[in-house]
C-alpha positions as CSV (number, residue, x, y, z in Angstrom):
1,M,85.9,71.7,77.6
2,S,88.2,74.2,79.4
3,I,86.8,77.4,81.0
4,R,88.3,80.2,78.9
5,I,89.7,82.9,81.1
6,G,90.8,86.5,80.4
7,I,92.7,88.8,82.7
8,L,92.3,92.6,82.7
9,G,95.4,94.1,84.3
10,Y,98.8,92.6,84.7
11,G,100.2,93.7,88.0
12,N,100.9,91.5,91.1
13,L,97.3,90.3,91.1
14,G,97.2,89.6,87.3
15,R,100.4,87.6,87.5
16,G,99.0,85.7,90.4
17,V,95.8,84.8,88.4
18,E,98.0,83.6,85.5
19,C,99.8,81.2,87.8
20,A,96.5,80.1,89.5
21,V,94.8,79.3,86.2
22,A,97.8,77.1,85.3
23,Q,97.1,75.0,88.4
24,N,93.5,74.3,87.4
25,P,93.3,71.8,84.6
26,D,89.7,72.7,83.8
27,M,90.8,76.2,82.8
28,E,92.7,77.9,80.0
29,L,94.1,81.4,79.9
30,K,93.2,82.9,76.6
31,A,94.1,86.6,76.8
32,V,95.7,89.3,79.0
33,F,94.4,92.8,78.4
34,T,96.6,95.8,79.4
35,R,96.7,99.6,79.2
36,R,100.4,99.3,78.4
37,N,101.9,98.6,75.0
38,P,101.2,94.9,74.6
39,E,104.6,94.5,72.8
40,D,106.3,95.6,76.0
41,L,104.5,93.1,78.2
42,A,106.1,89.6,78.6
43,I,103.8,87.1,80.3
44,W,104.6,83.6,81.5
45,S,101.9,81.7,79.5
46,K,103.0,80.6,76.0
47,T,99.6,80.3,74.4
48,A,97.7,83.3,75.7
49,E,97.5,86.5,73.7
50,V,98.5,89.9,75.1
51,L,96.2,92.7,73.9
52,N,95.5,96.3,74.5
53,V,92.4,97.0,76.6
54,S,90.8,98.6,73.6
55,E,90.4,95.0,72.1
56,L,88.2,93.8,75.0
57,E,84.8,94.1,73.3
58,N,86.0,92.0,70.4
59,W,86.6,89.1,72.7
60,K,83.1,88.9,74.2
61,E,82.4,85.5,72.4
62,K,85.9,84.1,73.0
63,L,86.0,84.2,76.8
64,D,83.9,82.5,79.5
65,V,85.0,84.6,82.4
66,L,87.0,87.8,82.6
67,I,89.0,88.4,85.9
68,L,89.5,92.0,86.7
69,C,92.8,92.8,88.4
70,G,92.7,96.6,88.8
71,G,92.6,98.7,92.0
72,S,89.5,99.4,94.1
73,A,90.1,103.2,94.3
74,T,89.6,104.1,90.6
75,D,89.8,101.0,88.3
76,L,87.1,98.6,89.5
77,P,84.2,101.1,90.1
78,E,84.4,101.9,86.4
79,Q,85.7,98.7,84.9
80,T,83.4,96.1,86.5
81,P,80.1,97.6,85.5
82,E,81.4,98.3,82.0
83,C,82.9,94.8,81.5
84,A,79.7,93.1,82.9
85,K,77.9,94.4,79.8
86,Y,79.9,91.9,77.7
87,F,81.4,89.2,80.0
88,H,80.9,87.1,83.2
89,V,83.2,88.9,85.5
90,I,85.0,88.5,88.9
91,D,86.6,91.4,90.8
92,S,88.4,91.9,94.2
93,F,86.8,95.3,95.1
94,D,87.9,95.7,98.7
95,T,86.7,99.1,99.9
96,H,84.3,97.7,102.5
97,A,82.2,100.9,103.0
98,K,81.5,101.3,99.2
99,I,80.6,97.6,98.5
100,P,76.8,98.3,98.5
101,E,77.0,101.1,95.9
102,H,79.5,99.0,93.8
103,F,77.1,96.1,94.0
104,A,74.2,98.2,92.8
105,A,76.1,99.5,89.7
106,V,77.4,96.1,88.7
107,D,74.0,94.4,89.3
108,E,72.3,96.9,87.0
109,A,74.8,96.2,84.2
110,A,74.9,92.4,84.7
111,K,71.1,92.0,84.8
112,K,70.7,94.0,81.5
113,S,73.3,91.8,79.8
114,G,72.3,88.5,81.4
115,K,75.8,88.0,82.8
116,V,77.0,86.8,86.1
117,A,79.3,89.2,88.1
118,I,80.9,88.2,91.4
119,I,82.4,91.1,93.3
120,S,84.6,91.6,96.4
121,V,86.3,88.2,96.0
122,G,89.4,87.6,98.0
123,W,90.2,86.9,101.7
124,D,88.8,90.1,103.2
125,P,86.3,90.8,101.9
126,G,85.8,87.2,100.8
127,L,86.8,84.2,102.8
128,F,86.8,86.2,106.1
129,S,83.4,87.6,105.2
130,L,82.0,84.0,104.9
131,N,83.5,83.0,108.2
132,R,81.9,86.0,109.9
133,L,78.5,85.1,108.4
134,Y,78.8,81.4,109.4
135,A,79.9,82.3,112.9
136,N,77.1,84.8,113.4
137,A,74.5,82.4,112.2
138,I,75.7,79.6,114.5
139,L,76.4,81.8,117.6
140,P,73.8,84.6,117.5
141,E,74.8,85.7,121.0
142,G,78.4,86.6,120.8
143,K,81.0,89.1,119.6
144,D,83.1,89.3,116.4
145,Y,86.8,90.1,116.2
146,T,88.9,90.4,113.1
147,F,92.7,90.8,113.3
148,W,94.9,91.4,110.2
149,G,98.6,90.5,110.0
150,R,101.4,90.2,110.5
151,G,101.6,91.3,106.9
152,V,102.4,94.0,104.3
153,S,99.6,96.5,103.8
154,Q,100.0,97.7,100.2
155,G,97.7,100.7,100.7
156,H,99.5,101.9,103.8
157,S,102.9,101.3,102.2
158,D,101.8,103.5,99.3
159,A,100.7,106.2,101.7
160,V,104.1,106.2,103.3
161,R,105.8,106.4,99.9
162,R,103.9,109.6,99.2
163,V,105.4,111.4,102.2
164,P,108.0,114.0,101.0
165,G,111.5,112.6,101.6
166,V,110.5,109.0,101.3
167,K,112.1,107.0,98.5
168,D,110.6,103.6,99.3
169,A,108.6,102.0,102.1
170,R,106.9,98.9,103.5
171,Q,104.3,99.0,106.2
172,Y,103.4,95.9,108.3
173,T,100.1,95.6,110.2
174,I,100.6,93.6,113.4
175,P,97.9,92.2,115.7
176,V,98.4,93.0,119.4
177,E,99.1,89.6,120.9
178,S,97.5,90.4,124.3
179,A,94.3,91.5,122.6
180,L,94.2,88.3,120.5
181,E,94.8,86.1,123.5
182,A,92.1,87.9,125.5
183,V,89.6,87.0,122.8
184,R,90.8,83.4,122.6
185,A,90.4,83.2,126.4
186,G,86.7,84.1,126.0
187,K,87.0,87.5,127.8
188,N,85.0,89.3,125.1
189,P,87.1,92.5,125.5
190,E,86.0,95.9,124.2
191,L,88.9,96.8,122.0
192,S,89.8,100.2,120.4
193,T,91.5,100.5,117.1
194,R,94.8,101.2,118.9
195,E,94.4,98.1,121.2
196,K,93.9,95.7,118.3
197,H,96.8,96.4,115.9
198,T,100.2,98.2,115.8
199,R,101.9,99.4,112.6
200,E,105.6,99.1,111.7
201,C,107.1,101.1,108.9
202,F,110.5,100.4,107.1
203,V,111.5,103.5,105.2
204,V,114.3,104.4,102.7
205,L,114.9,108.1,102.7
206,E,115.7,110.4,99.8
207,E,119.1,111.9,100.1
208,G,119.0,114.9,102.4
209,A,115.6,114.1,103.9
210,D,115.0,114.9,107.6
211,P,114.3,111.6,109.4
212,A,112.5,113.3,112.4
213,K,110.2,115.3,110.0
214,V,109.4,112.2,108.0
215,E,108.7,110.1,111.1
216,Q,106.4,112.8,112.5
217,E,104.4,113.1,109.3
218,I,103.9,109.3,109.1
219,K,102.8,108.9,112.7
220,T,100.3,111.8,112.5
221,M,98.8,110.8,109.2
222,P,95.0,110.7,109.6
223,N,93.1,107.5,108.6
224,Y,96.3,105.6,108.3
225,F,98.6,105.9,111.4
226,S,97.3,108.5,113.8
227,D,95.0,106.0,115.6
228,Y,97.8,103.4,116.0
229,D,101.0,102.9,117.9
230,T,103.4,103.2,115.0
231,T,107.2,102.4,114.8
232,V,109.3,103.8,112.0
233,H,112.6,102.2,111.0
234,F,115.0,103.9,108.6
235,I,116.9,101.4,106.4
236,S,119.0,101.3,103.3
237,E,117.9,100.3,99.8
238,E,119.9,97.1,100.0
239,E,118.1,96.2,103.3
240,M,114.8,96.9,101.7
241,K,115.5,94.6,98.7
242,R,116.9,91.9,100.9
243,D,114.4,91.8,103.8
244,H,111.2,93.3,102.5
245,S,110.6,92.3,98.9
246,A,107.9,89.7,99.6
247,L,104.2,90.5,100.2
248,P,103.2,88.2,103.1
249,H,99.9,88.7,105.0
250,G,97.2,86.9,106.8
251,G,94.9,87.3,109.9
252,F,92.3,85.9,112.1
253,V,88.5,85.9,112.3
254,L,87.1,85.0,115.7
255,R,83.6,84.9,117.2
256,S,83.2,84.3,120.9
257,G,79.6,83.2,121.9
258,V,77.5,81.5,124.4
259,T,74.7,78.8,124.4
260,G,72.5,77.2,127.0
261,R,69.5,78.2,129.1
262,E,71.7,80.2,131.5
263,K,74.3,81.0,128.7
264,E,76.7,78.9,130.7
265,H,78.6,77.3,127.8
266,H,81.2,79.4,126.0
267,H,82.4,78.7,122.5
268,L,85.1,80.1,120.2
269,I,85.2,79.9,116.4
270,E,88.5,80.9,114.9
271,Y,89.6,81.0,111.2
272,T,93.3,81.7,110.4
273,L,95.2,82.6,107.3
274,K,99.0,82.8,107.0
275,L,100.1,83.8,103.5
276,D,103.5,84.0,101.9
277,S,102.0,86.1,99.1
278,N,98.9,88.2,99.5
279,P,98.3,88.8,95.8
280,E,98.9,85.1,94.8
281,F,96.5,83.8,97.4
282,T,93.9,86.4,96.5
283,S,94.4,85.4,92.8
284,S,93.7,81.8,93.7
285,V,90.4,82.8,95.4
286,L,89.5,84.8,92.3
287,V,90.1,81.8,90.0
288,A,87.9,79.5,92.1
289,Y,85.1,82.0,91.9
290,A,85.6,82.3,88.2
291,R,84.7,78.6,88.0
292,A,81.6,79.3,90.1
293,A,80.5,82.2,87.9
294,Y,80.8,79.9,84.8
295,R,78.7,77.2,86.4
296,M,76.1,79.6,87.7
297,A,75.9,81.1,84.2
298,Q,75.4,77.7,82.7
299,E,72.4,77.3,85.0
300,G,70.9,80.5,83.7
301,M,71.7,82.8,86.6
302,S,72.5,86.5,86.1
303,G,73.2,89.7,88.0
304,C,75.7,90.7,90.6
305,K,76.7,88.3,93.4
306,T,79.0,88.2,96.4
307,V,80.6,85.3,98.2
308,F,77.5,85.1,100.3
309,D,75.5,84.0,97.2
310,V,77.7,81.3,95.9
311,A,77.2,77.7,97.0
312,P,80.5,76.1,98.0
313,A,80.1,73.2,95.5
314,Y,80.4,75.7,92.6
315,L,84.0,76.5,93.6
316,S,85.3,73.0,93.2
317,P,86.2,71.2,90.0
318,K,84.9,68.0,91.6
319,S,81.3,66.8,90.8
320,G,78.7,66.6,93.5
321,E,79.1,62.9,93.7
322,E,82.9,63.2,94.2
323,L,82.5,65.9,96.8
324,R,80.0,63.8,98.8
325,A,82.3,60.8,98.7
326,S,85.6,62.6,99.5
327,M,84.9,65.7,101.6
328,L,81.5,65.5,103.3
């Protein structure tokens, strides 16, 4: 029997989930729910239904897992607790500082309904979080370092597009190579925000906009660019479409630690991702955790979970016997 999947929201992430489900033979996409007019939404899958979000509750017996593909700022804080009343759910909530309060709200709803909800699934938070946990447990005396990029930051790109005079923009987060190499060399440097990453912006201006004024507003933007060395490039719409239409990303999680009676032995754990498509990779992680949610529910579990609470075997379509024979 296939795991019946529903998608809520059909942007970059929702389209990625649709593709990922098609690569997993133990799953079937049954429905896509949208706030748009369903008749205006063309999806790739031929057998799934496209429905208005108002139809969601009517599908509570027809889906095994609902994957939520909205944004962390306003969508998921409301949608995940509400949907957990009716479905086993997965989301990619990525506002790190607000994860505890999001967990509490979702946990309350999921425990009342007896559903499994797995939140903050993706690569950071998500896979990077797991690697930080493993490395801390293994090397209790050490230091953590996380570098992001080189890749497109969708949130920072959106912030640049909101600057008056900007027609379109992409912002790339870039690790400082000298800082990364110092960590790899076991030097355990103390690194400021500015010393870990730089930011590079490619901007298409509105007609008549003042480049100097736009550049100054970008570079001094608090919480986004003021703490970083930022470079701004002004380009044409044609260059933007040609050179910056993809959404690559990636990064590194490292822990440098010591062992031994005299702490004489140094060790480095490094985990790396290099992604052609940030949303498609994130979607693939969401789909694997949808399988985990289904299996955990089959075993009678309920409540909110994070990647820390999910045994790795739940993610794989292989049985325990197959995993022990092929991967252990």
